[in-house]
C-alpha positions as CSV (number, residue, x, y, z in Angstrom):
1,X,91.2,70.5,110.1
2,X,91.6,67.2,109.1
3,X,87.9,66.9,108.5
4,X,88.4,69.0,105.5
5,X,89.9,66.2,104.0
6,X,86.2,64.2,104.3
7,X,84.1,67.1,102.3
8,X,82.7,65.7,99.1
9,X,84.2,65.3,96.6
10,X,86.9,63.7,98.5
11,X,89.3,63.8,95.8
12,X,89.8,67.5,95.7
13,X,89.4,68.6,99.0
14,X,91.9,66.1,100.1
15,X,94.0,67.4,97.6
16,X,93.6,71.3,98.8
17,X,94.4,70.4,102.4
18,X,97.8,68.8,101.0
19,X,98.4,72.0,99.1
20,X,97.3,74.3,102.3
21,X,100.2,72.7,104.3
22,X,102.6,73.6,101.7
23,X,104.1,77.2,101.8
24,X,103.2,78.6,98.7
25,X,103.3,82.5,98.6
26,X,104.3,84.2,95.4
27,X,108.3,84.6,94.8
28,X,108.7,81.8,97.4
29,X,107.6,78.0,94.9
30,X,109.9,76.2,95.5
31,X,108.3,73.4,98.3
32,X,105.1,73.6,96.1
33,X,107.0,72.9,92.8
34,X,108.7,69.8,94.5
35,X,105.3,68.6,96.4
36,X,103.7,69.1,92.8
37,X,106.4,66.6,90.9
38,X,106.4,64.4,93.9
39,X,102.6,64.1,93.4
40,X,102.5,63.4,89.8
41,X,105.8,60.5,90.2
42,X,103.5,59.0,92.8
43,X,100.6,58.7,90.8
44,X,102.4,57.7,87.9
45,X,102.4,60.8,85.0
46,X,104.7,62.6,83.6
47,X,105.7,65.5,85.0
48,X,108.7,68.7,84.9
49,X,109.2,72.2,85.8
50,X,109.9,74.3,82.8
51,X,112.0,77.0,82.5
52,X,109.5,79.6,83.4
53,X,108.7,77.9,86.6
54,X,106.1,76.2,85.8
55,X,104.4,72.5,86.7
56,X,103.7,70.6,83.7
57,X,101.9,67.6,83.9
58,X,100.5,64.7,81.1
59,X,98.0,62.0,81.5
60,X,97.6,60.0,77.9
61,X,94.5,59.4,76.5
62,X,92.0,56.6,77.8
63,X,91.8,53.6,75.9
64,X,89.7,54.3,72.8
65,X,89.8,57.9,73.3
66,X,93.1,58.5,72.0
67,X,91.5,61.0,68.7
68,X,90.3,63.6,71.2
69,X,91.3,66.9,71.2
70,X,93.9,67.5,73.8
71,X,92.9,69.5,76.5
72,X,94.6,71.6,79.0
73,X,93.7,72.3,82.5
74,X,95.3,75.4,84.1
75,X,96.0,76.7,87.2
76,X,98.1,78.7,89.1
77,X,100.2,77.3,92.2
78,X,100.6,80.5,94.3
79,X,98.6,82.3,96.7
80,X,98.6,85.9,98.1
81,X,99.9,86.1,101.9
82,X,97.5,88.2,104.1
83,X,97.2,88.1,107.4
84,X,95.3,89.7,110.0
85,X,97.6,92.4,112.0
86,X,98.1,90.2,115.2
87,X,98.6,87.0,113.3
88,X,102.1,85.6,113.8
89,X,102.0,83.0,110.8
90,X,105.1,82.9,108.7
91,X,103.8,82.0,105.2
92,X,107.7,80.8,104.1
93,X,107.3,78.2,106.5
94,X,104.3,77.3,108.1
95,X,101.1,75.7,107.1
96,X,97.5,77.8,106.3
97,X,94.9,76.5,109.3
98,X,91.5,76.0,107.4
99,X,88.2,75.3,109.0
100,X,85.0,74.4,108.1
101,X,82.5,77.3,109.3
102,X,79.0,76.3,108.2
103,X,78.5,76.4,104.3
104,X,82.4,77.8,104.1
105,X,86.1,76.8,104.5
106,X,88.0,79.5,105.9
107,X,91.6,80.2,107.2
108,X,92.5,81.0,110.5
109,X,93.8,85.0,110.4
110,X,95.4,84.3,106.9
111,X,94.2,84.1,103.2
112,X,93.0,80.4,102.6
113,X,94.8,79.8,99.0
114,X,91.6,78.2,97.5
115,X,92.4,81.2,95.1
116,X,93.6,79.1,93.1
117,X,94.1,76.1,95.2
118,X,91.4,74.3,94.4
119,X,92.1,74.6,91.1
120,X,95.0,72.6,91.5
121,X,93.2,70.3,93.5
122,X,91.0,70.2,90.8
123,X,94.0,69.3,88.5
124,X,95.7,67.0,90.8
125,X,92.3,64.8,90.8
126,X,92.6,64.0,87.4
127,X,95.6,63.1,87.2
128,X,95.2,60.7,90.0
129,X,92.0,59.3,89.2
130,X,92.0,56.0,86.8
131,X,88.3,55.2,86.2
132,X,88.0,58.9,84.4
133,X,87.2,58.5,80.9
134,X,88.9,61.1,78.5
135,X,91.3,62.0,75.6
136,X,95.1,63.1,76.2
137,X,95.3,65.8,78.7
138,X,97.9,68.1,80.2
139,X,98.4,70.8,83.8
140,X,99.7,73.4,83.3
141,X,100.0,74.9,86.9
142,X,101.8,78.4,86.5
143,X,104.3,80.5,88.7
144,X,103.6,83.7,90.7
145,X,100.3,84.8,88.5
146,X,99.7,87.0,91.7
147,X,102.4,89.1,91.3
148,X,102.8,90.1,87.5
149,X,102.0,86.2,85.7
150,X,105.6,85.6,85.5
151,X,105.2,82.1,84.7
152,X,102.7,82.8,82.2
153,X,104.4,85.5,80.7
154,X,107.7,83.1,80.8
155,X,105.7,80.4,79.5
156,X,108.1,78.7,76.5
157,X,106.2,78.6,73.1
158,X,105.5,75.0,71.9
159,X,105.8,73.3,75.4
160,X,102.2,72.2,75.1
161,X,100.3,70.2,72.5
162,X,96.6,70.6,73.2
163,X,93.7,72.1,71.6
164,X,91.7,73.4,74.7
165,X,92.6,75.2,77.6
166,X,90.3,74.7,80.9
167,X,91.1,77.6,82.9
168,X,89.9,76.5,86.4
169,X,91.0,80.0,88.4
170,X,86.9,81.6,87.8
171,X,85.4,82.2,91.5
172,X,82.0,81.7,90.9
173,X,80.2,78.6,90.0
174,X,77.6,79.3,87.4
175,X,79.8,81.4,85.5
176,X,81.3,80.8,82.0
177,X,84.0,83.4,82.0
178,X,85.1,84.0,78.3
179,X,86.8,87.4,78.3
180,X,88.7,89.4,80.9
181,X,91.4,92.9,81.5
182,X,94.3,93.4,80.9
183,X,96.8,95.4,83.5
184,X,99.8,97.0,84.1
185,X,102.0,97.6,87.0
186,X,103.1,101.4,87.7
187,X,105.7,102.4,90.0
188,X,106.2,106.0,91.6
189,X,109.5,106.2,93.0
190,X,111.4,109.3,94.8
191,X,114.8,110.1,96.3
192,X,114.8,112.7,98.9
193,X,117.3,114.1,101.3
194,X,115.7,113.6,105.2
195,X,116.0,116.8,107.6
196,X,116.3,116.7,110.8
197,X,113.3,116.8,113.3
198,X,112.9,119.6,115.3
199,X,114.4,118.8,119.0
200,X,110.9,119.5,121.0
201,X,108.7,117.8,118.7
202,X,106.4,115.3,119.7
203,X,105.4,111.8,117.7
204,X,102.2,110.2,116.8
205,X,101.4,107.2,114.6
206,X,98.1,107.9,112.9
207,X,97.0,104.1,111.9
208,X,93.8,103.3,109.8
209,X,92.8,99.7,109.8
210,X,89.6,97.9,110.0
211,X,88.8,97.8,106.4
212,X,87.7,95.2,104.5
213,X,90.6,94.9,101.4
214,X,89.6,93.0,99.1
215,X,90.6,91.6,95.4
216,X,91.9,94.5,93.2
217,X,89.8,93.3,89.9
218,X,86.7,91.6,91.1
219,X,85.9,94.0,94.3
220,X,87.0,96.8,93.1
221,X,83.3,98.0,91.8
222,X,82.0,97.5,95.2
223,X,83.2,101.0,97.0
224,X,85.5,99.4,100.0
225,X,88.2,102.0,101.4
226,X,91.2,102.3,100.2
227,X,93.6,102.7,103.4
228,X,96.2,105.0,101.6
229,X,93.5,106.9,100.2
230,X,91.8,107.5,103.7
231,X,94.6,107.8,105.2
232,X,96.3,111.0,103.5
233,X,93.1,112.7,104.1
234,X,94.0,113.0,107.2
235,X,97.7,113.4,106.7
236,X,96.8,116.4,105.1
237,X,94.6,117.7,107.5
238,X,97.0,117.4,110.2
239,X,99.8,119.1,108.2
240,X,97.8,122.4,107.8
241,X,95.7,122.5,110.9
242,X,98.4,120.8,113.5
243,X,101.8,121.7,112.1
244,X,102.9,118.1,111.6
245,X,105.3,116.7,109.1
246,X,105.9,113.3,107.8
247,X,108.5,110.7,109.1
248,X,107.6,108.0,107.3
249,X,104.4,106.0,105.5
250,X,103.8,102.3,105.5
251,X,100.5,101.1,103.8
252,X,99.2,98.1,101.8
253,X,101.2,95.1,100.7
254,X,100.0,93.8,97.4
255,X,99.7,95.3,94.2
256,X,96.1,93.0,93.2
257,X,94.8,93.3,96.8
258,X,93.0,96.8,98.0
259,X,94.9,97.7,101.2
260,X,93.1,97.6,104.5
261,X,95.9,98.8,106.7
262,X,98.0,102.1,106.4
263,X,99.7,103.9,108.6
264,X,102.3,107.2,109.1
265,X,104.1,108.5,111.7
266,X,104.0,112.8,112.0
267,X,105.7,115.0,113.9
268,X,104.5,117.7,115.6
269,X,104.5,120.5,118.3
270,X,103.5,119.0,121.9
271,X,101.1,121.8,122.6
272,X,99.5,120.2,119.3
273,X,99.2,116.5,120.0
274,X,95.6,116.4,121.5
275,X,94.2,118.4,118.4
276,X,95.7,115.9,116.3
277,X,94.2,112.9,118.4
278,X,90.8,114.9,118.5
279,X,91.5,115.6,114.5
280,X,91.4,111.5,114.1
281,X,89.0,111.0,116.3
282,X,86.2,113.2,113.6
283,X,87.7,111.5,110.4
284,X,86.9,108.2,112.1
285,X,83.3,109.3,112.4
286,X,83.3,111.0,109.1
287,X,85.1,107.6,107.2
288,X,82.2,105.2,109.3
289,X,79.5,107.6,107.7
290,X,80.9,107.7,104.3
291,X,81.2,104.0,104.2
292,X,78.2,102.9,105.7
293,X,76.7,99.7,104.4
294,X,79.7,99.3,102.7
295,X,82.7,99.0,105.4
296,X,82.0,98.2,109.2
297,X,85.2,98.3,111.2
298,X,87.1,101.7,110.4
299,X,89.1,102.6,113.3
300,X,91.8,105.9,113.0
301,X,94.1,105.5,115.9
302,X,96.8,107.7,117.4
303,X,100.1,106.0,119.4
304,X,102.0,108.1,121.0
305,X,105.9,107.2,119.6
306,X,109.3,107.7,120.1
307,X,110.1,111.0,118.0
308,X,112.1,109.9,115.0
309,X,115.3,111.8,114.4
310,X,114.8,112.4,110.6
311,X,111.6,113.3,108.6
312,X,110.7,114.5,105.4
313,X,111.5,117.8,103.9
314,X,108.8,120.0,103.8
315,X,108.3,120.4,100.1
316,X,109.1,116.8,99.0
317,X,106.2,116.2,101.6
318,X,104.0,118.2,100.3
319,X,104.6,116.9,96.8
320,X,103.9,113.8,97.8
321,X,100.6,114.5,100.0
322,X,99.6,115.8,96.7
323,X,100.3,112.7,94.7
324,X,98.3,110.5,96.9
325,X,95.8,113.0,97.1
326,X,95.6,113.2,93.3
327,X,96.4,109.5,92.6
328,X,93.3,107.8,90.5
329,X,92.1,105.0,92.8
330,X,88.8,102.5,91.8
331,X,86.7,102.4,88.7
332,X,87.2,105.1,85.7
333,X,84.5,103.0,83.7
334,X,82.4,100.2,82.6
335,X,82.1,97.9,79.3
336,X,79.9,100.0,77.4
337,X,78.9,96.6,76.2
338,X,78.7,95.0,79.4
339,X,77.6,97.5,81.6
340,X,77.6,95.3,84.9
341,X,81.8,94.8,84.3
342,X,84.6,97.2,85.0
343,X,86.4,98.0,82.2
344,X,89.4,100.2,83.6
345,X,90.8,100.7,87.1
346,X,93.5,101.6,89.4
347,X,94.8,100.5,93.0
348,X,96.7,102.4,95.2
349,X,98.3,99.5,96.6
350,X,101.2,99.8,98.3
351,X,102.9,103.1,99.8
352,X,106.2,102.7,101.3
353,X,107.6,106.6,102.5
354,X,110.7,107.0,104.9
355,X,114.3,106.7,105.4
356,X,115.1,108.8,102.1
357,X,113.0,106.9,99.8
358,X,109.5,107.4,98.9
359,X,107.7,104.0,96.5
360,X,103.7,104.7,95.4
361,X,102.4,100.9,93.8
362,X,99.6,100.5,91.6
363,X,97.9,98.2,89.3
364,X,96.1,99.7,86.7
365,X,93.4,97.3,84.7
366,X,91.9,97.6,81.4
367,X,90.2,95.3,79.1
368,X,90.9,97.6,76.1
369,X,94.4,98.8,75.3
370,X,94.0,102.4,74.6
371,X,92.3,102.8,78.2
372,X,95.1,101.0,80.1
373,X,97.5,103.2,78.0
374,X,94.9,106.3,79.2
375,X,94.9,105.7,83.1
376,X,98.7,105.0,82.5
377,X,99.5,108.4,81.5
378,X,97.2,110.0,83.8
379,X,99.0,108.2,87.1
380,X,102.6,109.0,85.2
381,X,100.7,113.1,84.6
382,X,100.0,113.2,88.8
383,X,103.4,112.0,89.9
384,X,105.6,113.5,87.5
385,X,104.0,117.1,88.9
386,X,105.4,115.2,92.1
387,X,108.7,115.0,90.7
388,X,108.6,111.7,90.7
389,X,110.4,108.6,88.4
390,X,107.5,106.5,87.1
391,X,107.8,103.2,85.5
392,X,106.0,100.1,84.2
393,X,106.5,96.5,84.3
394,X,104.8,93.3,83.9
395,X,102.1,94.8,81.3
396,X,99.8,91.7,80.0
397,X,96.7,92.1,77.6
398,X,93.1,91.6,77.5
399,X,91.5,88.6,76.9
400,X,88.8,88.9,73.8
401,X,86.0,87.3,74.5
402,X,84.4,84.3,72.2
403,X,80.7,83.6,72.5
404,X,81.3,81.3,69.5
405,X,83.9,79.1,71.4
406,X,83.4,75.0,70.6
407,X,84.3,74.3,74.3
408,X,81.8,77.6,75.9
409,X,78.8,76.0,74.3
410,X,79.8,72.4,75.0
411,X,80.7,73.5,78.5
412,X,77.2,75.6,78.3
413,X,75.1,72.1,77.0
414,X,76.6,70.0,79.7
415,X,75.9,72.2,82.7
416,X,72.2,72.5,81.9
417,X,71.7,68.6,81.0
418,X,73.5,68.3,84.5
419,X,72.1,70.8,86.6
420,X,68.8,71.9,85.0
421,X,69.4,75.5,84.4
422,X,71.3,77.7,82.2
423,X,75.2,79.3,82.8
424,X,75.8,82.5,82.7
425,X,78.5,83.9,80.3
426,X,80.6,86.6,81.8
427,X,83.4,89.1,81.0
428,X,85.7,89.7,84.3
429,X,87.8,92.5,84.9
430,X,90.0,90.4,87.0
431,X,92.8,89.4,85.3
432,X,93.5,85.9,84.4
433,X,96.6,83.9,82.6
434,X,94.2,83.4,79.0
435,X,95.4,86.3,77.3
436,X,99.0,85.5,77.6
437,X,98.8,82.1,77.2
438,X,96.8,82.5,74.2
439,X,99.3,85.0,73.0
440,X,101.5,82.2,72.5
441,X,98.9,79.9,71.1
442,X,96.4,81.6,69.6
443,X,94.6,78.3,68.4
444,X,93.4,77.4,71.9
445,X,90.0,77.3,72.3
446,X,90.0,78.6,76.3
447,X,87.2,78.8,78.9
448,X,87.4,79.8,82.7
449,X,85.2,78.7,85.1
450,X,85.4,77.1,88.8
451,X,83.7,77.2,92.2
452,X,82.8,80.0,94.2
453,X,85.0,82.1,96.6
454,X,84.3,85.1,98.1
455,X,87.1,87.8,99.0
456,X,90.2,86.2,98.1
457,X,93.2,88.1,98.6
458,X,91.7,88.5,102.0
459,X,91.8,87.1,105.4
460,X,88.2,86.8,104.8
461,X,88.9,84.8,102.1
462,X,85.9,81.3,102.0
463,X,85.2,78.8,99.5
464,X,81.3,77.6,99.4
465,X,81.7,74.0,99.7
466,X,78.3,73.1,98.4
467,X,79.7,74.5,94.8
468,X,82.5,72.0,94.6
469,X,81.1,68.7,93.9
470,X,79.3,70.0,91.0
471,X,82.1,71.8,90.1
472,X,84.0,68.1,90.0
473,X,81.2,66.8,88.6
474,X,80.8,69.1,85.5
475,X,84.8,69.2,85.0
476,X,84.8,65.3,85.0
477,X,82.1,64.9,82.6
478,X,83.1,67.6,80.1
479,X,86.4,66.0,79.6
480,X,84.7,62.5,78.7
481,X,82.5,64.3,75.8
482,X,85.4,66.3,74.4
483,X,84.6,65.9,70.6
484,X,87.6,64.6,68.6
485,X,90.2,66.6,66.4
């Protein structure tokens, strides 16, 4: 593992490796916050934790560069905690185990945390480097971006002094992001009274697994399978053809990750168990054919389990299955002026049904507020027909593109001078904190960029080694040529 610290540029990779050794799943950031404060003290820069649990660092200008515009370097400290089914990793206590696989840095059986650990590592490299030439620099390392952008949403007004915001949370080298989608959490719930299972019934756990999962913003357009949406097709037919009843359901674990696994326990007459298993095998064949070229490892497995004493009442069961079946999942439409970029989508991310409670959790995204309202009302209508209570939370607006941005033009100019090719300007469907920060600091000139990463929010997350060095070169050179106020 330690050879990662020797990759170029060492200043970023050694800091990234150090971050991987500090547990930092969303919602459990005490250790990484202290790590960052200790780091700042060690390298001699001002740092504090603000009331929103963000870490802010400040580094004064190099001699003679005090009149430069102030730059805010921004990244988020938390990571998405996903692991393979066989992994025993505890994200609250265990370090990530990164390793080099050819051109890539990956993690053993878990997410890598390059999203957004490489951005944080770059900030650390700037803060500790005594040779860099730059104007006033601030670092804003936000809390709990992955679960609701809580740190950015609660960012105090008047805390930051800079003129330019460089967000380091983009994931394709050579692309400069100037806009992103807004998002909102939608939760549908229903309480019900369980009924007793028939005494002679058997029980089978049906599992859909082996899907790629993925980032529900960056990869929602790729047509990857959603385990919850595949499982509902199996369960509905089992109810119709095998006299099955739903006892419980668990699928997905992060709103912003496409679920790669879901499972449901079904009760049914013992004489119908063989038919259920045959039905599941048929669905596996169908899914593998449907997703040929997109998914390569879809499995629909059946396991005999102990028969639960209680199950979901028939009427409630049917309403829930209809809601899951009818719930929109995936892309609604693309941006008319950027036809290769998703405008509006939803991700049926998490389902938990059992012990008298049902909960469905969705992350809806759109770069238009009216379309965000449309998808929310679409979901709300679907769930209301099933008698469910619908609540929304964590809404954030989209980031409107500014193609005339001064810092964008500077970055593009320096990119071409350094690397001999034009950078690509784009709008992302993934949510970035830029829109929220701009809402509090509307004067900021903002661009997002970063090294290349693939499959964030999944256990196949990986960072392309060769893109980190040019990313660092552009970042430090840009800091040197920032214009004066």
